[in-house]
DRENTIMAR-858473 format. One record per residue (C-alpha): x, y, z; chain. Coordinates in Angstrom, 1 decimal. Each point is the difference from the previous one (the first is absolute). Layout:
REM residues N
NODE       xx       yy       zz   kette
NODE        X        Y        Z       A
...
***
This chain:
REM residues 422
NODE       xx       yy       zz   kette
NODE     59.2    -22.9     39.3       A
NODE     -1.9     -3.4     -1.3       A
NODE      0.6     -2.2     -3.3       A
NODE     -3.4     -1.0     -0.6       A
NODE      0.5     -1.6     -3.5       A
NODE     -1.1     -4.1      0.5       A
NODE      3.7     -0.8     -1.7       A
NODE      1.9      1.9      3.1       A
NODE     -1.8     -0.4      3.2       A
NODE      0.6     -3.9      0.2       A
NODE      1.0      0.3      4.1       A
NODE     -2.3      2.8      1.5       A
NODE     -4.1      0.2      1.0       A
NODE     -0.9      3.4     -1.0       A
NODE     -3.2     -0.2      1.3       A
NODE      1.5     -0.2      3.4       A
NODE      2.6      2.6     -0.8       A
NODE     -2.6      2.5     -1.5       A
NODE     -1.9      0.1      3.0       A
NODE      3.0      1.5      1.8       A
NODE      0.9      2.8     -2.0       A
NODE     -1.6      3.4     -0.5       A
NODE      1.0      0.4     -3.5       A
NODE      0.2     -3.2     -2.6       A
NODE      2.7      0.9     -2.9       A
NODE      1.3     -2.1     -2.4       A
NODE      3.4     -0.8     -2.2       A
NODE     -1.2     -1.0     -3.6       A
NODE      2.3     -0.9     -2.7       A
NODE     -0.9     -1.5     -3.7       A
NODE      1.1     -3.5     -0.1       A
NODE      0.7     -0.2     -3.7       A
NODE     -0.3     -3.7     -0.5       A
NODE     -1.8      0.5     -3.6       A
NODE     -3.7     -0.1      1.6       A
NODE     -2.2      3.1      0.7       A
NODE      1.7      1.9      1.9       A
NODE     -2.8      2.5      0.8       A
NODE     -2.5     -3.0      1.2       A
NODE      2.7     -0.5      2.4       A
NODE      0.2      3.5      1.2       A
NODE     -4.0      0.4      0.3       A
NODE      0.1     -3.4      2.2       A
NODE      2.7      1.5      2.3       A
NODE     -1.7      3.1      0.2       A
NODE     -3.4     -1.6      0.7       A
NODE      1.2     -2.3      3.0       A
NODE      2.2      2.9      1.6       A
NODE     -3.2      1.9      0.2       A
NODE     -1.8     -3.0      1.0       A
NODE      2.9     -0.4      3.0       A
NODE     -1.1      3.6      0.7       A
NODE     -3.4     -0.8      0.8       A
NODE     -1.0      1.4     -3.0       A
NODE      1.3      3.8      0.9       A
NODE      2.2      1.7     -1.8       A
NODE      4.0     -0.8      0.0       A
NODE      3.0      1.1     -1.7       A
NODE      1.9     -1.2     -2.6       A
NODE      3.7      0.7      1.9       A
NODE      2.3     -1.2     -2.9       A
NODE     -0.1     -1.1     -3.5       A
NODE      2.3      0.7     -2.9       A
NODE      0.4      2.7     -2.8       A
NODE      1.4     -2.2     -2.1       A
NODE      2.2     -3.5     -0.5       A
NODE      1.3     -1.7      3.6       A
NODE      3.0     -1.8      0.4       A
NODE     -1.2     -3.1      1.8       A
NODE     -1.3     -2.5     -2.6       A
NODE      1.9     -1.7     -2.8       A
NODE     -1.3      2.5     -2.4       A
NODE     -1.1      3.7      1.0       A
NODE     -1.6      1.6     -3.0       A
NODE     -1.0      4.2      0.0       A
NODE     -3.3      0.9      0.6       A
NODE     -1.6      0.7     -3.4       A
NODE     -1.3      3.6     -0.5       A
NODE     -2.8      1.0      2.4       A
NODE     -0.1     -3.2      1.6       A
NODE      1.9      1.4      3.5       A
NODE     -3.5      2.5      0.2       A
NODE     -2.1     -3.1     -1.3       A
NODE      1.5     -2.0      2.7       A
NODE     -0.4      2.7      2.9       A
NODE     -3.4      1.3     -0.8       A
NODE     -1.3     -4.1     -0.1       A
NODE      1.2      0.3      3.6       A
NODE     -1.8      2.9      0.7       A
NODE     -3.3     -1.4     -1.5       A
NODE      0.3     -2.9      2.3       A
NODE      0.3      1.7      3.3       A
NODE      3.2      1.4     -0.2       A
NODE      0.5      3.5      1.6       A
NODE      3.2      1.2     -2.0       A
NODE      2.7     -1.7     -2.1       A
NODE      3.6      0.3      1.5       A
NODE      2.9     -1.6     -1.5       A
NODE      3.4     -1.3      1.4       A
NODE      2.4      1.6     -0.8       A
NODE      0.4      3.5     -0.3       A
NODE      3.3      0.6     -1.6       A
NODE      1.6     -2.7     -2.0       A
NODE      2.8     -1.6      1.8       A
NODE      3.4      0.5     -1.3       A
NODE      1.9     -2.9      2.0       A
NODE     -1.4     -3.7      1.8       A
NODE     -2.5     -2.6     -0.6       A
NODE     -2.9      2.6     -1.5       A
NODE      1.8      2.2     -2.4       A
NODE     -1.9     -1.3     -2.8       A
NODE     -3.4      0.3      1.8       A
NODE     -1.9      2.8     -1.8       A
NODE     -1.4      2.7      2.0       A
NODE     -1.5      3.5     -0.2       A
NODE      3.3      1.5     -0.8       A
NODE      1.7     -1.9     -2.5       A
NODE      4.0     -0.4     -0.7       A
NODE     -1.1      2.0     -3.2       A
NODE     -1.2      3.1      2.0       A
NODE     -3.2      2.2     -0.6       A
NODE      0.4     -0.5     -3.3       A
NODE     -1.7     -2.9     -1.0       A
NODE     -3.1     -2.2     -0.2       A
NODE     -0.1     -1.3      3.7       A
NODE      0.7      3.3      1.3       A
NODE     -3.2      1.7     -2.3       A
NODE     -2.2     -2.6      1.0       A
NODE      0.4      0.0      3.6       A
NODE     -0.3      4.0     -0.3       A
NODE     -3.3     -0.6     -2.0       A
NODE     -1.8     -2.9      2.7       A
NODE      0.3      2.5      2.8       A
NODE     -1.7      3.0     -1.6       A
NODE     -2.6     -2.9     -0.8       A
NODE     -0.1     -0.9      4.0       A
NODE     -0.3      3.1      0.3       A
NODE     -3.2      0.4     -2.2       A
NODE     -1.5     -3.3      2.4       A
NODE      0.2      1.4      3.3       A
NODE     -4.1     -0.3      0.2       A
NODE      0.8     -3.7     -0.3       A
NODE      2.3     -0.5      3.1       A
NODE     -2.1     -1.8      2.9       A
NODE     -2.7     -1.4     -2.1       A
NODE      0.0     -3.8     -0.5       A
NODE      0.0     -2.3     -2.3       A
NODE     -3.8     -2.0     -0.7       A
NODE      0.7     -3.7     -0.5       A
NODE     -2.1     -2.2     -2.3       A
NODE      1.2     -3.4      1.5       A
NODE      1.8     -1.9      2.5       A
NODE      3.0     -2.1     -0.4       A
NODE      0.7     -2.1      3.2       A
NODE      3.6     -0.2      1.3       A
NODE      1.9     -1.3      2.9       A
NODE      3.5     -0.4      0.8       A
NODE     -0.7     -2.1      2.7       A
NODE     -1.9     -2.4     -2.5       A
NODE      3.1      0.6     -2.9       A
NODE      3.0     -1.3      2.1       A
NODE     -1.9     -3.1      1.5       A
NODE     -0.5     -1.0     -3.7       A
NODE      3.7      0.0     -0.7       A
NODE      0.6     -1.8      2.8       A
NODE      1.8     -3.8     -1.1       A
NODE     -2.8     -2.1     -0.1       A
NODE     -2.3      1.4     -2.7       A
NODE     -1.3     -2.3     -2.6       A
NODE      1.4      2.1     -2.9       A
NODE      3.0      2.2     -0.7       A
NODE     -2.0      1.5     -3.0       A
NODE     -2.8      2.1      1.4       A
NODE      1.3      3.2      2.5       A
NODE     -2.4      2.0      1.3       A
NODE      1.6      2.9     -1.2       A
NODE     -0.4     -0.8     -3.2       A
NODE     -3.4     -0.4     -0.1       A
NODE     -1.1      3.1      1.9       A
NODE      2.1      1.5     -3.2       A
NODE     -2.0     -1.7     -2.6       A
NODE     -3.7      0.7      1.7       A
NODE      1.2      3.9      0.7       A
NODE      1.1      0.3     -3.8       A
NODE     -3.4     -1.8     -0.5       A
NODE     -1.9      2.5      1.7       A
NODE      2.3      2.9     -1.2       A
NODE     -0.9     -1.0     -3.5       A
NODE     -3.7      0.4      1.1       A
NODE      0.6      3.6      0.4       A
NODE     -0.7     -0.5      3.3       A
NODE      1.6      1.6      3.3       A
NODE      1.5     -2.3      3.0       A
NODE      0.2      0.0      3.7       A
NODE      1.9     -2.9      1.9       A
NODE     -1.7     -1.3      2.8       A
NODE      0.9     -2.2      3.2       A
NODE     -1.5     -3.0     -0.2       A
NODE     -2.3      1.1      3.3       A
NODE     -0.4      3.5     -1.3       A
NODE     -3.5      1.6     -0.4       A
NODE     -0.9     -0.8     -3.7       A
NODE     -3.6      0.8     -0.5       A
NODE      0.3      3.3     -2.2       A
NODE      1.9     -1.8     -2.7       A
NODE     -2.5     -1.6     -2.1       A
NODE      3.0     -2.8     -1.2       A
NODE      2.7     -1.3      2.2       A
NODE      2.8     -2.6     -1.5       A
NODE      1.6     -2.0      2.0       A
NODE      3.2     -1.5     -2.2       A
NODE      2.2     -2.0      2.2       A
NODE     -1.4      0.0      4.2       A
NODE      1.8     -3.3      1.0       A
NODE      0.0      0.9      3.6       A
NODE     -3.7      1.1      0.8       A
NODE     -0.8     -0.3      3.9       A
NODE     -3.7     -0.3      1.0       A
NODE     -0.7      4.0      0.4       A
NODE      1.1      0.0     -3.9       A
NODE     -2.4     -2.7     -0.6       A
NODE     -3.3      2.0      1.3       A
NODE      1.2      3.2     -1.1       A
NODE     -0.1     -1.6     -3.6       A
NODE     -3.2     -1.8      0.3       A
NODE     -1.8      3.2      1.6       A
NODE      1.1      2.4     -2.8       A
NODE     -1.7     -2.5     -2.5       A
NODE     -3.0     -0.6      2.1       A
NODE     -0.8      3.7     -0.2       A
NODE      0.4      0.5     -3.7       A
NODE      3.5     -0.3     -0.9       A
NODE      2.0     -1.6     -2.9       A
NODE      2.9     -2.2      1.2       A
NODE      2.6     -1.5     -2.7       A
NODE      2.6     -2.6      2.1       A
NODE      2.6     -1.9     -2.2       A
NODE      1.5     -3.2      1.0       A
NODE      1.7     -1.6      3.2       A
NODE     -1.4      2.9      2.0       A
NODE     -1.3     -0.5      3.6       A
NODE      2.0     -3.2      0.7       A
NODE      1.1      0.9      3.1       A
NODE     -0.3      2.4      3.4       A
NODE      2.4      2.5      1.5       A
NODE      2.0     -2.5      1.8       A
NODE      1.1     -1.8     -4.0       A
NODE     -2.5     -3.2      1.3       A
NODE     -2.5     -1.5     -2.1       A
NODE     -3.1      1.0      0.4       A
NODE     -2.1     -3.8      0.9       A
NODE     -1.7     -1.4     -2.6       A
NODE     -0.2      0.5     -3.8       A
NODE      1.4      3.2     -1.7       A
NODE     -0.1      2.9     -0.1       A
NODE     -0.6      0.2      3.8       A
NODE     -1.6      3.0      1.0       A
NODE     -1.4      0.9     -3.7       A
NODE     -1.6     -3.3     -0.5       A
NODE     -3.4      1.6      1.0       A
NODE      0.5      3.7     -1.8       A
NODE      0.8     -2.5     -3.4       A
NODE     -2.2     -2.9      0.7       A
NODE      2.2     -2.4     -0.9       A
NODE      3.5     -2.3      0.8       A
NODE      2.8     -1.0     -1.2       A
NODE      0.7     -3.5      0.8       A
NODE      3.6     -0.2     -1.8       A
NODE      2.4      2.6     -1.7       A
NODE      1.3     -1.2     -3.6       A
NODE      2.7      2.3     -0.7       A
NODE      1.4      0.3     -3.4       A
NODE      3.2     -1.2     -1.5       A
NODE      2.2      2.8     -2.0       A
NODE     -1.3      1.2     -3.1       A
NODE     -3.4     -2.3      0.8       A
NODE     -3.4      1.8     -1.0       A
NODE     -3.8     -0.6      0.3       A
NODE     -2.9      0.6     -1.7       A
NODE     -3.5      1.1      1.5       A
NODE     -2.7      0.3     -1.4       A
NODE     -3.7      1.4      0.6       A
NODE     -3.7     -1.3     -0.8       A
NODE     -0.2      2.5     -3.4       A
NODE      3.4     -2.1     -1.2       A
NODE      2.8      3.0      0.6       A
NODE      3.1     -1.2      1.1       A
NODE      2.7      1.7      2.1       A
NODE      3.4     -0.9      1.4       A
NODE      2.4     -0.7      3.2       A
NODE      3.1     -0.9      1.0       A
NODE      2.3     -0.6      3.3       A
NODE     -3.4     -1.1      2.0       A
NODE     -3.3     -2.1      0.2       A
NODE     -2.1     -1.2      2.6       A
NODE     -2.5     -3.1      0.8       A
NODE     -2.8      2.6      0.6       A
NODE     -3.2     -1.4      2.0       A
NODE     -3.0      2.5     -0.6       A
NODE     -1.9      0.3      3.7       A
NODE     -2.9      2.5     -1.5       A
NODE      2.1      2.3     -2.5       A
NODE     -0.6     -0.5     -3.6       A
NODE      2.8     -1.3     -2.4       A
NODE      0.7      2.4     -2.7       A
NODE      2.9     -1.0     -1.7       A
NODE      1.0     -3.6      0.0       A
NODE      3.5     -2.0     -0.6       A
NODE     -0.1     -1.6     -3.3       A
NODE      3.0     -2.0      0.3       A
NODE      2.9     -1.4      2.6       A
NODE     -0.4     -1.6      3.2       A
NODE     -2.8      2.5      0.8       A
NODE     -2.0     -0.6     -3.2       A
NODE     -4.2      0.3      0.7       A
NODE      0.8      1.9      3.3       A
NODE     -0.7      3.6      0.6       A
NODE      2.8      2.5     -0.9       A
NODE     -2.0      3.3      0.7       A
NODE     -2.9      0.2      2.3       A
NODE     -2.7      3.1      0.5       A
NODE     -1.7     -0.6      4.0       A
NODE     -3.5      2.3      0.7       A
NODE      0.5      0.4      3.5       A
NODE     -2.7      2.9      1.7       A
NODE     -0.2      2.7     -2.4       A
NODE      3.8     -0.4     -1.3       A
NODE      1.6     -2.3     -2.0       A
NODE      3.6     -2.2      0.3       A
NODE      2.3     -1.0     -3.0       A
NODE      2.5     -2.5      0.7       A
NODE      2.8     -0.3     -2.8       A
NODE      2.1     -3.3      0.7       A
NODE      2.6      0.4     -2.9       A
NODE      2.3      2.8     -0.9       A
NODE     -1.3      1.3     -3.0       A
NODE      1.2      1.7     -3.0       A
NODE     -0.3      4.0     -0.2       A
NODE     -2.8     -0.7     -2.8       A
NODE     -2.1     -2.5      2.1       A
NODE      0.5      2.4      3.3       A
NODE     -1.5      2.7     -2.1       A
NODE     -3.1     -2.3     -1.0       A
NODE     -0.3     -1.0      3.7       A
NODE      0.7      3.3      1.8       A
NODE     -2.6      1.4     -3.0       A
NODE     -2.5     -2.5      1.5       A
NODE      0.4      1.0      3.9       A
NODE     -0.1      3.5     -0.9       A
NODE     -3.2      0.2     -1.4       A
NODE     -1.3     -2.1      3.1       A
NODE      1.5      3.1      1.9       A
NODE     -2.2      2.7     -2.1       A
NODE      3.7      1.4     -1.7       A
NODE     -1.1      1.1     -2.9       A
NODE      3.2     -0.2     -2.6       A
NODE      1.0      3.2     -0.8       A
NODE      0.3      0.7     -3.9       A
NODE      1.6      2.1     -2.3       A
NODE      3.9      0.1      2.1       A
NODE      2.9     -1.4     -1.7       A
NODE      2.0     -2.8      1.8       A
NODE      2.7      1.9      1.6       A
NODE     -2.1      3.0      0.8       A
NODE     -1.0      0.1      3.5       A
NODE     -2.5      2.3      1.6       A
NODE      0.0      0.7      4.0       A
NODE     -2.1      2.3      1.8       A
NODE      0.9      1.4      3.1       A
NODE     -3.0      2.0      2.4       A
NODE      0.4      1.8      3.1       A
NODE     -1.5      3.7      1.0       A
NODE      1.6      2.0     -1.9       A
NODE     -1.5     -2.5     -2.9       A
NODE      0.3     -2.4     -2.6       A
NODE      2.7     -0.5     -2.1       A
NODE      0.7     -2.7     -2.7       A
NODE      3.6     -1.0     -1.3       A
NODE      0.0     -1.0     -3.5       A
NODE      3.8     -2.0     -0.8       A
NODE      0.7     -1.0     -3.1       A
NODE      2.5     -2.3     -0.5       A
NODE      0.1     -0.7     -3.2       A
NODE      1.3      1.8     -3.6       A
NODE     -3.4      0.7     -1.8       A
NODE     -2.5      3.2      1.6       A
NODE     -2.9     -1.1      1.6       A
NODE     -3.6      0.8      1.0       A
NODE     -0.9     -0.4      3.2       A
NODE     -3.7      0.6      1.1       A
NODE     -1.1      2.2      3.1       A
NODE     -2.9     -0.7      2.2       A
NODE     -0.4      4.0      0.0       A
NODE      1.7      3.0     -1.3       A
NODE      2.9      1.4      1.8       A
NODE      3.0      1.9     -0.2       A
NODE      3.3     -1.5     -1.0       A
NODE      2.7      1.4      2.5       A
NODE      2.9     -0.2     -2.2       A
NODE     -1.1      1.8     -2.6       A
NODE     -2.8      2.0      1.6       A
NODE     -2.1     -1.7     -2.9       A
NODE     -3.8      0.0      0.3       A
NODE     -1.3     -3.5     -0.7       A
NODE     -3.3     -2.0     -0.8       A
NODE     -1.0     -3.5     -1.1       A
NODE      3.9     -1.0     -1.0       A
NODE      3.1      1.0      1.0       A
NODE      2.9     -0.1     -2.5       A
NODE      3.1     -1.8      1.4       A
NODE      3.0      0.5     -2.0       A
NODE      2.5     -2.8     -0.4       A
NODE      1.9     -0.7      3.0       A
NODE     -1.6      2.7      1.7       A
NODE     -2.1      0.7      3.3       A
NODE     -2.9      1.9      0.5       A
NODE     -1.8      1.1      3.2       A
NODE     -3.5      1.2      0.1       A
NODE     -1.8      2.1      3.0       A
NODE     -3.8     -1.7     -0.7       A
NODE     -2.4      2.8      0.4       A
NODE     -2.1     -0.2      2.6       A
***
C-alpha cells in the first residue's frame, strides 16, 4: 500500500521496495492547496506505474469526496470522483478502490468521505459511486493493458535525501519542486511520462528529462551519455551530477559525471537572493527569466543557446545544447519560470522529434493504453468547457457505445474511452 505522491514519500526508496512485491498498489488523495490537483494526480499515477516497471498496478485508496486531515477539506464537485478514478485507470491502474466503505460514526475519520455516506443511498455520492461501478464494468477489456509513455523523467530518492542534507549551498531549490515543475510542463504538452531510475534503460524514450539529480554515480553518467550518443535528447537542470553515491563531490569541476554528456564545466555556484531574478537572452533578442540559482558555466563543446544578461554571471551561458553522437543534451543552469521553461522544452522536444499535439485544450489529457486486447484512448476533460479531441483512428467509445471517427466530442468534466479499430 504505497503512497507515491512525491509530497508523501520522503522516507522510502520505492524503486527498491517495488521490486519485492507482486502487485504495486497506491494511496492517492488530492492535496487541496489551490494548485491544479489533477496534475499531481497524474504524476502520482505515472510514478506508481513506473515503480511497477510499467506493469498494471492498483489504486487501493482514494476518496469519494472530501477528506478530514487537511486545514480545509472541500467536497469533490459533481463528476470529479469518476474523473479522478478513471484518470488513474488511464495511467495504468486496473481498478479504483476507496477508503472507506461506510462512513464511520465515531473516531478520527468520521468526517472522511466514503462510498456509503452518512446521508445514505439517497445521496449524490452514492449515485456517483454506483455510476462509476457501471463504467468500470464496461472497461473490462482494458484490464492488463499497459500505458504508453512519450517521455521519461529521471527521479531518484537517494539523490533527494542527499540534497536535503545540511550542507547544501541554498535551501531554496528543493528537488521535489523541480520534479513537480518539469512534470507539469511535460503534462501541459500532453505528454505521458514514465519516471525512471538513473540507471534504467532509456533508449525507448525520445526525450529524457533530469530535473534534480544531485547524486549521480559513474554508472549513471555512462547511462545518460550512452542514451544521448545513441540518438536521445536529454534535458538536465542545475545542481545535478554533483556528488557520487557516497555523497562525496566528484573530483574536478562540476557537474562531475555529467561533464562529458553536457559538454561543459561549472566553475562556481551563484545562488540568488530571495526575490532576486536574472534575465537571460538569446541571439535574436528574446528574453527569459530565472530565479533562485545561477552558475558560472564554461562550455567544453556545448553551444550557448541563452546567455545571462545581468547579475554576477552576466555574459556567461545560461542554457546550453551539446551535440554528442546522434543525440543532443541540454543544460539549464537556473530555475526558469513557467513561460521560460516552456520555451526551452519546446526546443528540446523539437530535437526529440516530438511533434506538438495541436487541437487539445489545456487541462484535457489524452492517454493511451495498449495490449493484446487492443488500443484504448482515454480522454479526460478537467475543464468546464466542452472539447473536441482528434483521434488517430476510428473506434468505439466504451462508456456510451458510440462509434467515433476523426474527432471525439468530450463534454465538460467528462471522461471518454475509445477502443481504436485495428
